[in-house]
Backbone as a chain_set.jsonl record, in Angstrom:
{"seq": "MKIPKKSIGLVFLFFFFSSVWISPGFADSDGINWYSYDEGMALGEKEGKKVFVFFTAEWCAYCTKMKKETFTDPSVSAYLNENFISVLADYDMESTLVTKYNIRGLPLSYFFSESGDSIIQRPGYIPSEKFIHMLRFVHTESYKKMSLEKFAEGK", "coords": {"N": [[70.377, 111.316, 149.488], [72.191, 114.348, 148.225], [74.435, 114.985, 145.588], [76.759, 117.159, 145.203], [77.022, 119.212, 142.096], [79.55, 120.265, 141.55], [81.259, 118.233, 142.554], [80.64, 115.889, 141.036], [81.381, 116.695, 138.34], [83.978, 117.076, 138.887], [84.888, 114.182, 139.186], [84.218, 113.235, 136.698], [86.113, 114.776, 135.075], [88.357, 113.56, 136.301], [88.153, 110.969, 135.557], [88.196, 110.999, 132.797], [90.691, 112.542, 132.314], [92.385, 110.756, 133.193], [92.255, 108.293, 131.823], [93.298, 109.444, 129.567], [95.863, 109.752, 130.168], [97.0, 107.469, 130.869], [96.42, 105.631, 128.523], [98.62, 103.845, 126.299], [98.671, 104.805, 123.705], [96.465, 105.758, 121.109], [93.695, 103.638, 120.325], [92.412, 103.447, 117.06], [89.356, 102.991, 115.306], [90.094, 101.025, 113.427], [91.938, 99.285, 114.836], [94.434, 99.515, 115.528], [97.148, 100.678, 117.382], [97.839, 103.953, 117.476], [100.289, 106.675, 117.619], [101.314, 110.063, 118.562], [103.784, 111.839, 116.519], [106.053, 112.713, 117.889], [105.869, 111.132, 120.355], [105.818, 108.68, 119.26], [108.26, 108.407, 117.926], [110.192, 108.251, 119.966], [109.289, 106.369, 121.389], [109.732, 104.187, 119.827], [112.521, 104.102, 119.739], [112.98, 103.601, 122.499], [111.601, 101.028, 122.519], [113.089, 99.758, 120.753], [111.878, 99.382, 118.415], [110.956, 99.536, 115.012], [109.432, 102.309, 113.113], [106.439, 103.201, 111.804], [105.063, 105.78, 109.865], [102.168, 107.266, 109.104], [101.32, 109.36, 106.914], [98.543, 111.589, 106.279], [95.084, 113.151, 105.447], [92.151, 114.956, 106.307], [90.689, 115.67, 103.636], [91.618, 113.77, 101.932], [90.852, 111.473, 99.749], [91.957, 109.036, 99.086], [93.572, 108.333, 101.376], [91.545, 108.058, 103.253], [90.418, 105.674, 102.14], [92.698, 104.219, 102.61], [92.562, 103.767, 105.12], [90.111, 102.783, 106.016], [90.102, 100.235, 104.39], [92.772, 99.018, 104.386], [93.961, 99.134, 106.833], [92.28, 97.815, 108.388], [92.352, 95.435, 108.02], [92.707, 92.556, 109.771], [95.189, 91.169, 109.867], [97.072, 93.072, 109.108], [96.725, 95.158, 110.961], [97.274, 93.72, 113.269], [99.984, 92.725, 112.931], [101.254, 95.332, 112.659], [101.007, 96.49, 115.074], [102.28, 94.531, 116.626], [104.722, 94.52, 115.744], [105.955, 97.222, 115.053], [106.024, 100.761, 116.029], [103.26, 102.795, 115.474], [102.254, 105.711, 113.795], [100.19, 108.28, 113.515], [99.933, 111.026, 111.359], [98.812, 113.976, 110.588], [98.447, 116.048, 107.788], [97.46, 118.569, 107.474], [97.759, 119.4, 110.116], [100.285, 118.942, 110.869], [102.684, 120.801, 109.998], [105.034, 121.21, 110.43], [106.487, 118.75, 110.11], [105.916, 117.823, 107.6], [107.11, 119.676, 106.176], [109.738, 118.955, 107.169], [110.024, 116.316, 106.035], [109.642, 116.863, 103.624], [107.042, 116.347, 102.224], [104.814, 115.826, 99.77], [102.568, 114.708, 98.551], [99.52, 112.606, 99.147], [98.067, 109.621, 100.171], [100.936, 109.017, 102.309], [103.284, 106.343, 103.161], [105.555, 105.785, 105.32], [108.59, 104.519, 106.719], [110.712, 104.257, 109.467], [113.695, 103.702, 111.187], [114.637, 102.067, 114.388], [116.322, 104.009, 115.454], [115.643, 106.341, 114.43], [116.145, 106.914, 111.641], [115.612, 107.374, 108.113], [113.934, 104.874, 106.219], [112.141, 103.619, 104.141], [109.975, 105.045, 101.884], [106.666, 105.068, 100.853], [104.515, 106.41, 98.496], [100.767, 106.905, 97.998], [97.852, 104.819, 97.797], [97.739, 101.863, 99.494], [96.898, 98.37, 98.945], [95.912, 95.954, 101.137], [97.29, 93.344, 100.873], [99.497, 93.977, 99.6], [100.718, 95.97, 101.261], [101.185, 94.422, 103.686], [103.244, 92.912, 102.697], [105.167, 94.661, 102.568], [105.406, 95.574, 105.195], [106.519, 93.247, 106.114], [108.884, 93.275, 104.824], [110.184, 95.627, 105.774], [110.457, 94.91, 108.569], [111.784, 92.534, 108.652], [114.034, 93.609, 108.004], [115.026, 93.327, 105.285], [115.207, 95.191, 103.408], [117.902, 95.818, 103.471], [119.204, 93.978, 102.015], [117.827, 93.856, 99.549], [115.36, 95.038, 96.944], [112.129, 96.209, 97.259], [110.367, 95.27, 95.518], [111.696, 92.8, 94.699], [111.672, 91.485, 96.969], [108.908, 91.018, 97.263], [108.547, 89.211, 95.221], [109.431, 87.188, 95.916], [112.493, 86.632, 95.857]], "CA": [[71.875, 112.167, 149.656], [72.364, 115.005, 147.152], [75.743, 114.815, 145.305], [76.948, 118.329, 144.478], [77.382, 119.078, 140.702], [80.846, 120.233, 141.139], [81.775, 116.832, 142.501], [80.302, 115.223, 139.506], [82.218, 117.334, 137.226], [85.388, 116.6, 139.057], [84.857, 112.78, 139.209], [84.107, 113.279, 135.235], [87.154, 115.027, 134.725], [89.404, 112.686, 136.688], [88.116, 109.513, 134.692], [88.756, 111.308, 131.245], [92.184, 112.633, 131.996], [93.386, 109.34, 133.671], [92.049, 107.628, 130.67], [94.306, 109.757, 128.504], [97.102, 109.372, 130.635], [97.059, 105.869, 131.246], [96.634, 104.984, 127.576], [99.842, 104.2, 125.802], [98.488, 105.418, 122.611], [95.044, 105.734, 120.934], [93.466, 102.838, 119.249], [91.357, 103.786, 116.083], [88.516, 101.95, 115.007], [90.769, 99.878, 112.857], [92.538, 98.336, 115.993], [95.803, 100.169, 115.363], [97.657, 101.666, 118.4], [98.413, 105.381, 116.922], [100.811, 107.794, 118.674], [101.883, 111.297, 117.978], [104.836, 111.674, 116.041], [107.324, 112.678, 119.01], [105.927, 110.06, 121.165], [106.133, 107.413, 118.589], [109.609, 108.081, 117.582], [110.893, 108.233, 121.264], [108.88, 104.84, 122.098], [110.357, 103.297, 118.919], [113.82, 104.049, 119.978], [113.092, 102.889, 123.819], [111.369, 99.698, 122.691], [113.885, 99.038, 119.832], [111.013, 98.837, 117.191], [110.955, 100.363, 113.683], [108.273, 103.32, 113.19], [105.702, 103.493, 110.917], [104.351, 107.021, 109.951], [101.039, 107.376, 107.976], [100.743, 111.108, 106.572], [97.271, 111.642, 106.084], [94.467, 114.417, 105.601], [90.873, 114.45, 106.227], [90.049, 115.587, 102.494], [92.361, 112.807, 101.022], [89.927, 110.168, 99.506], [92.731, 107.739, 99.171], [93.749, 108.218, 102.928], [90.181, 107.323, 103.979], [90.173, 104.512, 101.716], [93.366, 102.857, 103.088], [92.31, 103.622, 106.729], [88.947, 101.644, 105.928], [90.331, 98.912, 103.986], [93.94, 98.386, 104.52], [94.112, 99.235, 108.344], [90.987, 97.454, 109.158], [92.535, 94.056, 107.73], [93.439, 92.035, 110.898], [96.65, 90.812, 109.626], [98.0, 94.324, 108.88], [96.558, 95.826, 112.386], [98.134, 92.743, 114.215], [101.561, 92.924, 112.467], [101.695, 96.698, 113.054], [100.721, 96.503, 116.673], [103.216, 93.581, 117.329], [106.231, 94.829, 115.294], [106.14, 98.294, 114.872], [105.297, 101.743, 116.639], [102.507, 103.526, 114.557], [102.291, 106.98, 114.188], [99.293, 109.109, 112.382], [100.337, 112.398, 111.022], [97.929, 114.681, 109.983], [99.159, 116.64, 106.965], [97.228, 120.031, 107.968], [98.22, 119.888, 111.58], [101.971, 119.034, 111.149], [103.453, 121.415, 108.973], [106.668, 121.115, 110.635], [106.669, 117.395, 109.66], [105.536, 118.086, 106.179], [108.128, 120.282, 105.717], [110.875, 118.192, 107.405], [110.191, 115.246, 105.169], [109.131, 117.351, 102.054], [105.739, 115.637, 101.848], [104.352, 116.425, 98.641], [101.409, 113.817, 98.2], [99.104, 111.725, 100.08], [98.45, 109.304, 101.466], [102.557, 108.633, 102.364], [103.569, 105.591, 104.214], [106.945, 106.283, 105.949], [109.218, 103.627, 107.629], [111.914, 104.632, 110.111], [114.482, 102.812, 111.9], [114.637, 102.345, 115.698], [117.043, 105.371, 115.955], [114.888, 107.409, 113.573], [116.757, 107.316, 110.166], [114.658, 106.779, 106.991], [114.168, 103.403, 105.825], [111.508, 103.38, 102.797], [108.556, 105.56, 101.824], [105.819, 104.899, 99.378], [103.274, 107.409, 98.252], [99.417, 106.536, 97.324], [96.969, 103.925, 98.458], [98.28, 100.603, 99.338], [96.096, 97.532, 99.637], [96.368, 95.235, 102.558], [97.987, 92.334, 100.645], [100.725, 94.726, 99.391], [101.092, 96.51, 102.667], [101.747, 93.394, 104.654], [104.433, 92.587, 102.407], [105.838, 96.113, 102.889], [105.652, 95.272, 106.678], [107.359, 92.238, 106.627], [110.155, 93.482, 104.289], [110.945, 96.591, 106.613], [110.452, 94.428, 109.766], [112.931, 91.511, 108.66], [115.402, 94.017, 107.388], [115.31, 92.684, 103.881], [115.751, 96.39, 102.708], [119.319, 95.876, 103.321], [119.722, 93.14, 100.857], [117.035, 93.808, 98.216], [114.647, 96.113, 96.481], [110.932, 95.956, 97.663], [109.942, 94.436, 94.435], [112.314, 91.244, 94.775], [111.134, 90.919, 98.16], [107.545, 90.586, 96.91], [108.672, 88.325, 94.15], [110.14, 85.971, 96.948], [113.816, 86.229, 95.428]], "C": [[71.998, 112.938, 148.32], [73.732, 115.217, 146.899], [75.732, 116.438, 144.776], [77.426, 118.297, 143.043], [78.913, 119.208, 140.386], [81.485, 118.962, 141.351], [81.386, 115.894, 141.493], [81.244, 115.385, 138.572], [83.817, 117.245, 137.658], [85.598, 115.02, 138.872], [85.055, 112.559, 137.41], [85.654, 113.597, 134.619], [88.622, 114.155, 135.181], [89.529, 111.328, 135.833], [88.67, 109.774, 133.272], [90.176, 111.524, 131.237], [93.188, 111.236, 132.424], [93.186, 108.043, 132.421], [92.97, 107.792, 129.561], [95.451, 109.467, 128.685], [97.535, 108.209, 130.601], [97.221, 105.08, 130.025], [97.975, 105.146, 126.967], [99.821, 104.817, 124.352], [96.811, 105.269, 122.103], [94.816, 104.7, 120.003], [92.127, 103.144, 118.312], [90.455, 102.909, 116.066], [89.257, 100.638, 114.207], [91.814, 99.004, 113.928], [93.928, 98.694, 116.19], [96.216, 100.757, 116.466], [98.364, 102.776, 117.849], [98.85, 106.176, 117.981], [100.949, 109.071, 117.919], [103.189, 110.996, 117.394], [106.165, 111.586, 117.026], [107.307, 111.587, 119.971], [106.228, 108.742, 120.747], [107.765, 107.272, 118.326], [110.59, 107.762, 118.809], [110.464, 106.706, 121.773], [109.552, 103.832, 121.008], [111.973, 103.1, 119.362], [114.162, 103.271, 121.556], [112.696, 101.586, 123.682], [112.271, 98.865, 121.665], [112.837, 98.531, 118.751], [111.008, 99.947, 116.059], [109.495, 101.22, 113.816], [107.653, 103.465, 111.927], [104.893, 104.813, 110.907], [103.401, 106.994, 108.799], [100.965, 108.89, 107.85], [99.379, 110.848, 105.825], [96.476, 112.954, 105.92], [93.108, 114.013, 105.669], [90.034, 114.43, 104.721], [90.929, 114.519, 101.613], [91.478, 111.571, 101.03], [90.684, 108.949, 99.77], [93.223, 107.346, 100.646], [92.652, 107.632, 103.371], [90.099, 105.949, 103.397], [91.384, 103.286, 102.338], [93.235, 102.708, 104.537], [90.993, 102.585, 106.619], [89.128, 100.349, 105.49], [91.563, 98.082, 104.327], [94.341, 98.29, 105.864], [93.281, 98.568, 109.054], [91.222, 95.862, 108.966], [93.253, 93.58, 109.076], [94.544, 91.576, 110.874], [97.653, 91.877, 109.732], [97.701, 94.987, 110.445], [97.671, 94.98, 113.431], [99.52, 92.845, 114.287], [101.839, 94.39, 112.794], [101.859, 96.9, 114.771], [101.766, 95.689, 117.313], [104.553, 94.13, 117.103], [106.697, 96.28, 115.109], [105.418, 99.471, 115.919], [104.387, 102.591, 115.424], [102.366, 104.731, 114.861], [101.332, 107.724, 113.051], [99.662, 110.571, 112.449], [99.613, 113.255, 110.238], [98.458, 115.989, 109.144], [98.738, 118.162, 107.203], [97.574, 120.24, 109.122], [99.563, 119.753, 111.784], [102.539, 119.264, 110.084], [104.75, 121.036, 109.228], [107.126, 119.813, 110.053], [106.732, 117.431, 108.089], [106.916, 118.855, 105.497], [109.339, 119.581, 105.981], [111.212, 117.161, 106.638], [109.875, 115.435, 103.718], [108.056, 116.326, 101.566], [105.141, 116.349, 100.606], [102.869, 115.816, 97.794], [100.95, 112.835, 99.154], [98.218, 110.636, 99.583], [100.059, 108.724, 101.17], [102.492, 107.646, 103.473], [105.004, 105.669, 104.317], [107.327, 105.415, 107.052], [110.379, 104.093, 108.263], [112.635, 103.478, 110.887], [114.11, 102.859, 113.545], [115.209, 103.642, 116.114], [116.455, 106.502, 115.195], [115.405, 107.807, 112.223], [115.718, 106.622, 109.299], [114.925, 105.491, 106.519], [113.466, 103.218, 104.435], [110.468, 104.375, 103.271], [107.789, 105.249, 100.843], [104.482, 105.704, 99.413], [102.024, 106.647, 97.798], [98.983, 105.259, 98.332], [97.684, 102.456, 98.326], [97.343, 99.281, 99.855], [96.703, 96.616, 100.442], [97.296, 93.941, 102.036], [99.348, 92.805, 100.281], [101.594, 95.364, 100.585], [101.72, 95.537, 103.695], [103.139, 92.884, 104.286], [105.718, 93.679, 102.681], [106.215, 95.938, 104.359], [106.785, 94.444, 106.895], [108.721, 92.485, 105.98], [110.909, 94.733, 104.865], [111.188, 95.796, 107.871], [111.684, 93.356, 109.93], [114.229, 92.251, 108.264], [115.882, 93.58, 105.979], [115.765, 93.93, 103.113], [117.204, 96.488, 102.575], [119.959, 94.935, 102.377], [119.16, 93.143, 99.453], [116.131, 94.922, 97.968], [113.088, 95.295, 97.295], [110.12, 94.77, 96.613], [110.468, 93.113, 94.346], [111.904, 90.95, 96.08], [109.851, 90.117, 97.956], [107.473, 89.489, 95.71], [108.886, 86.92, 94.92], [111.533, 85.754, 96.209], [114.643, 86.697, 96.466]], "O": [[71.92, 112.27, 147.289], [74.391, 115.629, 147.853], [74.835, 116.879, 144.059], [78.212, 117.402, 142.732], [79.512, 118.645, 139.47], [82.228, 118.524, 140.473], [82.209, 115.008, 141.263], [81.865, 114.47, 138.031], [84.731, 117.339, 136.839], [86.654, 114.7, 138.326], [85.922, 111.822, 136.94], [86.254, 112.838, 133.859], [89.675, 114.132, 134.544], [90.563, 110.748, 135.503], [89.416, 109.002, 132.67], [90.911, 110.943, 130.437], [94.311, 110.892, 132.055], [93.935, 107.078, 132.269], [93.396, 106.916, 128.807], [96.186, 109.009, 127.81], [98.689, 108.035, 130.207], [97.903, 104.056, 130.056], [98.543, 106.238, 126.988], [100.85, 105.287, 123.865], [96.027, 104.643, 122.817], [95.488, 104.649, 118.973], [90.985, 103.086, 118.767], [90.615, 101.931, 116.796], [88.961, 99.461, 114.414], [92.394, 98.009, 113.492], [94.561, 98.113, 117.072], [95.448, 101.693, 116.689], [99.576, 102.611, 117.714], [98.206, 106.426, 119.0], [100.705, 109.112, 116.713], [103.739, 109.945, 117.722], [107.045, 110.725, 116.998], [108.339, 111.09, 120.42], [106.715, 107.85, 121.442], [108.396, 106.229, 118.493], [111.625, 107.112, 118.657], [111.213, 105.996, 122.444], [109.879, 102.706, 121.383], [112.527, 102.003, 119.297], [115.162, 102.601, 121.818], [113.187, 100.782, 124.474], [112.282, 97.634, 121.639], [112.932, 97.404, 118.265], [111.057, 101.148, 116.326], [108.579, 100.817, 114.533], [108.327, 103.85, 110.972], [104.095, 105.01, 111.822], [103.782, 106.731, 107.659], [100.515, 109.555, 108.783], [99.219, 110.019, 104.929], [97.108, 113.963, 106.232], [92.761, 112.924, 105.213], [89.114, 113.655, 104.46], [90.747, 114.619, 100.4], [91.342, 110.804, 101.983], [90.284, 108.014, 100.463], [93.254, 106.174, 101.021], [92.813, 106.557, 103.948], [89.713, 105.047, 104.141], [91.227, 102.076, 102.501], [93.683, 101.738, 105.149], [91.056, 101.543, 107.272], [88.523, 99.398, 105.985], [91.56, 96.866, 104.519], [95.093, 97.357, 106.145], [93.369, 98.597, 110.282], [90.514, 95.052, 109.564], [94.279, 94.148, 109.45], [95.095, 91.502, 111.973], [98.764, 91.765, 110.251], [98.721, 95.306, 111.056], [98.575, 95.446, 114.124], [100.187, 93.004, 115.309], [102.945, 94.536, 113.315], [102.78, 97.41, 115.409], [102.179, 96.014, 118.426], [105.403, 94.231, 117.987], [107.911, 96.462, 115.016], [104.4, 99.178, 116.547], [105.023, 102.992, 114.449], [102.325, 105.055, 116.048], [101.664, 107.754, 111.866], [99.679, 111.208, 113.503], [99.877, 113.219, 109.036], [98.877, 116.945, 109.796], [99.636, 119.001, 107.134], [97.774, 121.43, 109.365], [100.104, 120.322, 112.732], [102.909, 118.422, 109.265], [105.509, 120.587, 108.369], [108.217, 119.824, 109.484], [107.722, 117.005, 107.496], [107.522, 118.531, 104.476], [110.116, 119.534, 105.028], [112.396, 116.9, 106.424], [109.829, 114.575, 102.839], [108.247, 115.582, 100.604], [105.061, 117.577, 100.637], [102.302, 116.285, 96.807], [101.733, 112.251, 99.904], [97.631, 110.825, 98.517], [100.394, 108.148, 100.135], [101.873, 107.86, 104.515], [105.646, 105.607, 103.269], [106.718, 105.397, 108.122], [111.243, 104.404, 107.443], [112.063, 102.417, 111.137], [113.295, 103.702, 113.917], [114.687, 104.318, 117.001], [116.881, 107.634, 115.425], [115.136, 108.901, 111.728], [115.101, 105.6, 109.598], [116.072, 105.051, 106.429], [114.137, 102.683, 103.553], [110.106, 104.6, 104.426], [108.368, 105.14, 99.762], [103.589, 105.594, 100.254], [102.279, 105.637, 97.143], [99.587, 104.851, 99.324], [98.104, 101.995, 97.265], [97.082, 99.171, 101.052], [97.926, 96.474, 100.461], [98.083, 93.514, 102.882], [100.32, 92.122, 100.604], [102.807, 95.271, 100.771], [102.652, 95.863, 104.431], [104.003, 92.524, 105.086], [106.9, 93.443, 102.929], [107.378, 96.178, 104.683], [107.764, 94.704, 107.595], [109.701, 91.961, 106.51], [112.08, 94.936, 104.546], [112.303, 96.027, 108.339], [112.394, 93.253, 110.929], [115.316, 91.678, 108.193], [117.073, 93.522, 105.674], [116.623, 93.802, 102.239], [117.717, 97.156, 101.678], [121.118, 95.086, 101.992], [119.694, 92.66, 98.455], [116.124, 95.81, 98.82], [113.027, 94.152, 97.749], [109.499, 93.752, 96.917], [109.716, 92.24, 93.915], [111.786, 89.731, 96.205], [109.664, 88.953, 98.307], [106.405, 88.997, 95.346], [108.538, 85.81, 94.518], [111.745, 84.575, 95.922], [115.86, 86.515, 96.414]]}, "num_chains": 1, "name": "protein.A"}
């Protein structure tokens, strides 16, 4: 039995689009469930989770280093997936966001409350052990009581 090429193409398109529509976000090679900005902010409000936005660019060496080293740490990816909605924002593709948040340097880690209010932002490369402290600082709402530096010191 010969299957028409048109049918094969339609089946392929069906599986491609269904996988795109069904997936809640996209998991990068680091295991983090990444969302677009609009989708992530809406999901943060809906699920009552804080939002982590990582501003990056292909040409940014420290962005790549953070993706390869910090985000591949299993404790970081697990903590992000469990407690945050993670957004990957490309500096070159998201000019509206770059202007809105006055982004001047990369990489930039930016945290928002469930309602979209800015909590904290940190520029530059952040190694996994320091990044996990920042995640806990934001998730536990310790930023309401102390600085990140005091939190990291255990005070």
